[in-house]
C-alpha positions as CSV (number, residue, x, y, z in Angstrom):
1,M,-142.8,86.8,3.9
2,E,-140.7,83.7,3.3
3,K,-137.0,84.1,4.1
4,S,-135.2,82.2,1.4
5,N,-132.5,79.8,2.6
6,H,-133.4,80.4,6.3
7,V,-133.4,77.4,8.7
8,L,-135.0,77.3,12.2
9,I,-133.2,74.6,14.3
10,G,-134.3,73.2,17.6
11,L,-131.6,74.0,20.1
12,S,-131.6,71.7,23.2
13,G,-128.4,72.7,24.9
14,G,-126.6,69.5,23.8
15,V,-123.7,68.8,21.5
16,D,-125.9,67.4,18.7
17,S,-128.0,70.4,18.0
18,A,-125.0,72.7,18.5
19,V,-122.9,70.9,15.8
20,A,-126.0,70.6,13.5
21,S,-126.3,74.4,13.7
22,F,-122.7,74.9,12.8
23,L,-122.9,72.5,9.9
24,L,-126.0,74.4,8.5
25,K,-124.1,77.7,8.7
26,E,-121.1,76.1,6.9
27,K,-123.5,75.0,4.1
28,G,-124.5,78.6,3.6
29,F,-127.9,78.6,5.4
30,Q,-129.1,81.5,7.5
31,V,-129.7,79.8,10.8
32,A,-131.8,80.7,13.8
33,G,-132.2,78.7,17.0
34,L,-135.4,77.9,18.9
35,Y,-135.4,76.6,22.5
36,L,-138.5,74.9,23.8
37,H,-139.1,75.5,27.5
38,L,-140.9,72.4,28.4
39,I,-140.1,71.6,32.0
40,D,-140.1,73.5,35.3
41,E,-136.7,74.1,36.7
42,L,-137.9,73.0,40.1
43,E,-138.9,69.6,38.7
44,S,-135.8,69.3,36.6
45,P,-132.8,71.6,37.4
46,A,-131.2,70.4,34.2
47,S,-133.8,72.3,32.3
48,S,-132.4,75.7,33.4
49,N,-128.9,74.7,32.5
50,N,-130.1,73.4,29.0
51,R,-131.5,76.8,28.3
52,Y,-128.3,78.5,29.3
53,L,-126.2,76.2,27.1
54,A,-128.6,76.7,24.2
55,Q,-128.2,80.5,24.5
56,K,-124.4,80.0,24.7
57,V,-124.4,78.0,21.4
58,A,-126.5,80.7,19.7
59,Q,-124.0,83.4,20.9
60,K,-121.0,81.4,19.9
61,L,-122.4,80.8,16.4
62,N,-123.8,84.3,16.2
63,I,-127.3,83.2,15.3
64,P,-130.7,84.6,16.5
65,F,-132.2,82.8,19.5
66,Y,-135.9,82.4,20.1
67,E,-137.7,80.5,22.8
68,I,-141.2,79.3,23.5
69,D,-142.7,78.6,26.9
70,Y,-144.7,75.4,26.5
71,R,-144.6,74.0,30.0
72,E,-148.3,73.9,30.7
73,E,-149.2,72.3,27.4
74,F,-146.2,69.9,27.6
75,Y,-147.5,68.6,31.0
76,R,-151.0,68.1,29.7
77,I,-150.0,66.6,26.3
78,I,-147.0,64.4,27.3
79,I,-146.5,64.0,31.1
80,A,-150.1,63.5,32.1
81,D,-150.6,61.0,29.3
82,F,-147.4,59.2,30.3
83,I,-148.7,58.8,33.8
84,E,-152.1,57.7,32.6
85,Q,-150.6,55.0,30.4
86,Y,-148.7,53.5,33.4
87,R,-151.9,53.7,35.3
88,K,-153.4,51.4,32.7
89,G,-150.5,48.9,33.0
90,L,-148.8,50.0,29.8
91,T,-145.2,51.1,29.2
92,P,-145.3,54.2,27.0
93,N,-142.5,55.9,25.0
94,P,-143.2,59.7,25.5
95,C,-140.3,60.8,23.3
96,I,-142.2,59.5,20.2
97,F,-145.3,61.5,20.9
98,C,-143.3,64.6,22.0
99,N,-141.7,64.7,18.6
100,E,-145.0,64.4,16.9
101,K,-147.2,66.6,19.1
102,V,-144.7,69.1,20.5
103,K,-141.2,69.5,19.1
104,F,-141.7,69.2,15.4
105,K,-145.1,70.8,15.5
106,L,-143.8,73.9,17.3
107,L,-140.8,74.1,15.1
108,Y,-142.9,73.8,12.0
109,D,-145.6,76.2,13.1
110,F,-143.0,78.8,14.3
111,A,-141.1,78.5,11.0
112,L,-144.3,78.9,9.0
113,K,-145.3,82.0,10.9
114,E,-141.9,83.6,10.7
115,G,-141.2,82.7,7.0
116,F,-138.4,80.1,7.4
117,T,-138.0,77.8,4.5
118,H,-136.8,74.8,6.5
119,I,-136.6,73.4,10.1
120,A,-133.8,71.2,11.5
121,T,-132.8,69.2,14.5
122,G,-129.8,67.2,15.7
123,H,-131.4,63.8,15.2
124,Y,-129.3,61.0,13.6
125,V,-131.7,60.4,10.7
126,R,-131.8,61.2,7.0
127,V,-134.5,62.6,4.9
128,E,-134.4,62.3,1.1
129,K,-136.7,63.1,-1.8
130,N,-137.7,60.1,-4.0
131,E,-137.8,61.9,-7.3
132,K,-139.5,59.0,-9.1
133,E,-142.4,59.0,-6.7
134,N,-142.2,62.7,-5.9
135,R,-142.3,62.1,-2.2
136,Y,-140.1,62.5,0.9
137,I,-138.8,59.5,2.8
138,L,-137.3,59.1,6.2
139,K,-134.2,56.8,6.5
140,R,-132.1,55.5,9.3
141,G,-129.0,57.5,10.2
142,I,-125.7,55.8,9.3
143,D,-124.5,55.5,12.9
144,E,-126.2,52.2,14.0
145,K,-125.7,52.9,17.7
146,K,-127.1,56.5,17.6
147,E,-129.6,56.5,14.8
148,Q,-133.0,57.8,16.0
149,S,-135.6,57.1,13.2
150,Y,-137.6,54.9,15.6
151,F,-138.6,58.1,17.5
152,L,-139.7,59.9,14.3
153,Y,-142.1,57.4,12.7
154,R,-145.1,59.6,13.5
155,I,-143.8,62.7,11.7
156,K,-145.8,63.3,8.5
157,E,-144.4,63.7,5.1
158,S,-145.7,67.3,4.9
159,I,-143.3,68.2,7.8
160,L,-140.5,66.0,6.7
161,S,-140.4,67.9,3.3
162,K,-139.3,70.9,5.3
163,C,-136.7,69.1,7.5
164,I,-132.9,69.0,7.3
165,F,-131.0,66.6,9.5
166,P,-127.3,67.5,9.3
167,L,-126.1,64.6,11.5
168,G,-127.8,61.8,9.6
169,S,-124.7,60.9,7.6
170,L,-122.3,61.3,10.5
171,R,-121.2,59.2,13.4
172,K,-121.3,60.3,17.0
173,E,-117.5,60.4,17.2
174,D,-117.4,62.7,14.2
175,V,-119.9,65.1,15.9
176,K,-117.8,65.2,19.1
177,R,-114.6,65.8,17.1
178,I,-116.3,68.7,15.2
179,A,-117.5,70.2,18.5
180,L,-113.9,70.2,19.8
181,E,-112.5,71.7,16.6
182,I,-115.0,74.6,16.6
183,G,-114.6,75.5,20.2
184,L,-117.7,73.9,21.6
185,A,-115.8,71.5,23.9
186,D,-118.2,72.3,26.8
187,Y,-120.8,70.4,24.9
188,A,-118.7,67.5,23.6
189,E,-119.6,65.1,26.4
190,K,-123.2,66.3,27.0
191,D,-125.9,64.0,25.7
192,S,-129.6,64.3,26.4
193,Q,-130.9,62.1,29.1
194,E,-133.3,59.3,28.2
195,I,-136.6,61.0,29.2
196,C,-136.2,64.7,29.8
197,F,-138.9,65.1,32.5
198,I,-137.6,62.2,34.6
199,P,-134.5,63.1,36.6
200,G,-132.3,60.0,37.0
201,N,-134.9,58.1,34.9
202,D,-136.8,57.1,38.1
203,Y,-140.2,57.0,36.6
204,R,-141.7,55.3,39.7
205,K,-140.9,58.5,41.7
206,L,-142.6,60.6,39.1
207,L,-145.7,58.4,39.2
208,V,-146.0,58.8,43.0
209,E,-145.1,62.5,43.2
210,Q,-146.8,63.9,40.1
211,G,-149.2,61.2,39.1
212,K,-150.5,60.8,42.7
213,I,-150.5,57.1,41.9
214,K,-151.0,55.2,45.1
215,K,-149.4,51.8,45.7
216,E,-152.6,49.7,45.1
217,E,-151.5,46.2,46.1
218,G,-152.5,43.2,44.0
219,Y,-151.2,39.8,43.3
220,F,-148.2,38.3,41.5
221,L,-149.5,35.2,39.6
222,D,-147.7,32.5,37.7
223,S,-148.8,31.5,34.2
224,A,-151.2,28.9,35.8
225,G,-152.9,31.5,38.0
226,N,-151.2,30.5,41.3
227,I,-150.6,33.4,43.7
228,L,-146.8,34.1,44.2
229,G,-147.1,37.1,46.5
230,K,-148.3,40.7,46.6
231,H,-147.2,43.5,44.3
232,K,-147.2,47.3,45.0
233,G,-149.4,48.3,42.0
234,I,-149.4,47.6,38.3
235,S,-148.0,51.0,37.5
236,F,-144.6,50.1,38.9
237,Y,-143.8,47.2,36.6
238,T,-143.1,46.5,32.9
239,V,-142.9,43.5,30.7
240,G,-139.5,41.8,30.9
241,Q,-138.6,43.3,34.3
242,R,-136.7,41.0,36.7
243,R,-135.4,43.3,39.4
244,K,-137.4,45.2,42.1
245,T,-140.3,42.7,42.2
246,G,-139.7,42.0,45.9
247,L,-140.3,38.3,45.3
248,S,-137.9,35.6,46.7
249,L,-138.1,32.7,44.3
250,N,-135.9,29.7,43.6
251,S,-135.1,30.8,40.1
252,R,-135.0,34.0,38.0
253,K,-138.5,35.1,37.1
254,Y,-139.7,37.9,34.8
255,V,-142.8,40.0,34.4
256,L,-144.7,38.4,31.5
257,K,-147.9,40.4,31.5
258,I,-149.7,43.2,33.4
259,S,-153.5,43.0,33.7
260,A,-155.3,46.2,34.6
261,Q,-158.6,44.4,34.7
262,D,-157.8,42.3,37.8
263,N,-154.8,44.3,39.1
264,S,-152.4,41.4,38.6
265,V,-148.9,40.9,37.4
266,I,-148.0,37.6,35.7
267,I,-144.6,36.2,36.5
268,G,-142.7,33.5,34.6
269,N,-139.6,32.1,33.1
270,E,-137.5,34.0,30.6
271,G,-138.5,31.6,27.8
272,E,-142.1,32.6,28.3
273,L,-141.2,36.2,27.3
274,Y,-140.7,35.2,23.7
275,K,-143.6,35.6,21.2
276,Q,-144.0,35.7,17.5
277,E,-147.4,37.4,17.1
278,F,-148.8,40.6,18.5
279,E,-151.1,43.5,17.4
280,V,-150.6,47.2,17.0
281,T,-153.1,50.1,17.0
282,A,-153.0,53.9,16.7
283,L,-151.3,53.5,13.4
284,S,-149.3,56.3,11.8
285,F,-147.6,56.4,8.4
286,I,-145.2,58.9,7.0
287,S,-146.7,58.7,3.5
288,P,-150.5,58.7,3.0
289,N,-150.1,55.4,1.1
290,S,-150.3,53.0,4.1
291,I,-149.9,49.2,4.0
292,T,-153.1,47.7,2.5
293,K,-152.1,44.0,2.1
294,P,-149.9,41.5,3.9
295,T,-146.3,42.8,3.5
296,R,-142.9,41.4,4.5
297,L,-141.0,44.1,6.4
298,L,-138.5,44.7,9.2
299,V,-140.2,45.6,12.5
300,Q,-138.5,47.2,15.5
301,I,-140.3,46.8,18.8
302,R,-138.1,49.1,21.0
303,Y,-135.4,51.7,20.5
304,N,-132.4,49.6,21.6
305,T,-133.5,46.4,19.9
306,P,-132.5,45.6,16.3
307,P,-135.4,45.3,13.7
308,A,-136.4,41.7,12.9
309,R,-138.1,40.2,9.8
310,A,-141.8,39.9,10.0
311,V,-145.1,39.9,8.0
312,V,-147.5,42.8,8.6
313,Y,-151.2,42.0,8.2
314,P,-153.5,45.0,8.1
315,Y,-157.0,44.5,9.6
316,D,-158.1,48.0,8.8
317,E,-156.8,51.6,9.0
318,K,-156.5,51.4,12.8
319,K,-155.1,48.0,13.6
320,M,-152.6,45.4,12.3
321,K,-151.2,42.0,13.3
322,I,-147.5,41.4,13.2
323,T,-145.9,37.9,12.9
324,F,-142.2,37.6,13.3
325,D,-140.2,35.0,11.6
326,V,-138.4,34.3,14.9
327,A,-139.9,34.9,18.3
328,Q,-138.9,38.2,20.0
329,R,-138.3,38.9,23.6
330,A,-140.6,41.1,25.8
331,I,-143.0,42.5,23.2
332,T,-144.3,45.3,25.5
333,P,-147.8,46.9,25.4
334,G,-147.6,50.7,25.1
335,Q,-144.3,50.7,23.3
336,S,-144.1,51.3,19.5
337,A,-143.5,48.9,16.7
338,V,-141.9,50.6,13.7
339,F,-142.0,49.3,10.2
340,Y,-139.0,49.5,7.9
341,D,-138.5,48.7,4.2
342,K,-134.7,48.1,4.4
343,D,-133.5,51.5,5.9
344,I,-136.7,53.4,5.0
345,V,-139.2,54.2,7.7
346,L,-142.8,53.5,6.6
347,G,-144.7,54.1,9.9
348,G,-145.7,52.1,12.9
349,G,-148.2,51.8,15.8
350,I,-148.6,51.1,19.5
351,I,-148.3,47.6,20.7
352,T,-151.5,46.3,22.4
């Protein structure tokens, strides 16, 4: 039986979801928290502390607290795939697929089962209903430094229609101030780390320890195919990288390309990192009405890079070509390119 005005929020143990829960209560919603147990404490000690903090938030706000143990599935769906992408010489963004295949899916399914009318998270994004077109749209959060719409482009409209994002119209400093005012000071400085299953963000250590990826040596080549030295294995490099190559060269050199076919890493000057055209695959659009003709949009190629003007050319339902007005630096295979119409998220795909 549906519980009218009941919201299930994902509690992470951080300040954002804590304040989002408080704001929902202030608006009159009946709020319950759901903690997703995704990582073994032995692999990430922070996971145990996050669960403790999430429980403390629920107790402080006097809201029901639920949890789901999804560790085995999370490893199979997210971590194993992350390792496999690096094995192929790609640079994946696991948070995007975690939102699509784990976090929002579990929140939505649990809410549906237990009769909640809405789900919520502490993401800095906005969702609105376009009354004229009778559809829900995802928009950037107003805090340009914190907004997270890039990570949510694969969430479908059917799920967005049930979402509430209390922080989308706030700035981070506002959220910290509210946390202090309501007695959640313990969480005021706590932000989520970049990738939750990589302590210290040392992905190379994860690849060796969990991925069992051996250091399969190959060659560094320049753009003309000349050998510059030996590398430790393509999994340990990413496009745009300058440090930790082990090369001693006369000038600054960067990773331009990674080739799994011949186990090589192409090195060159920074100017060679800039390109105007690339392709994307594994397309996903929020609304079923995808792009069917060449369209001028804003395209964002990584989370911390501003979107740039481009034309999107659809080949078919699975692949598109993107042409930027101005060449962009380090367009990286495996990362996502996200399409925007002004501040509205349309969808995106994986850079090939």
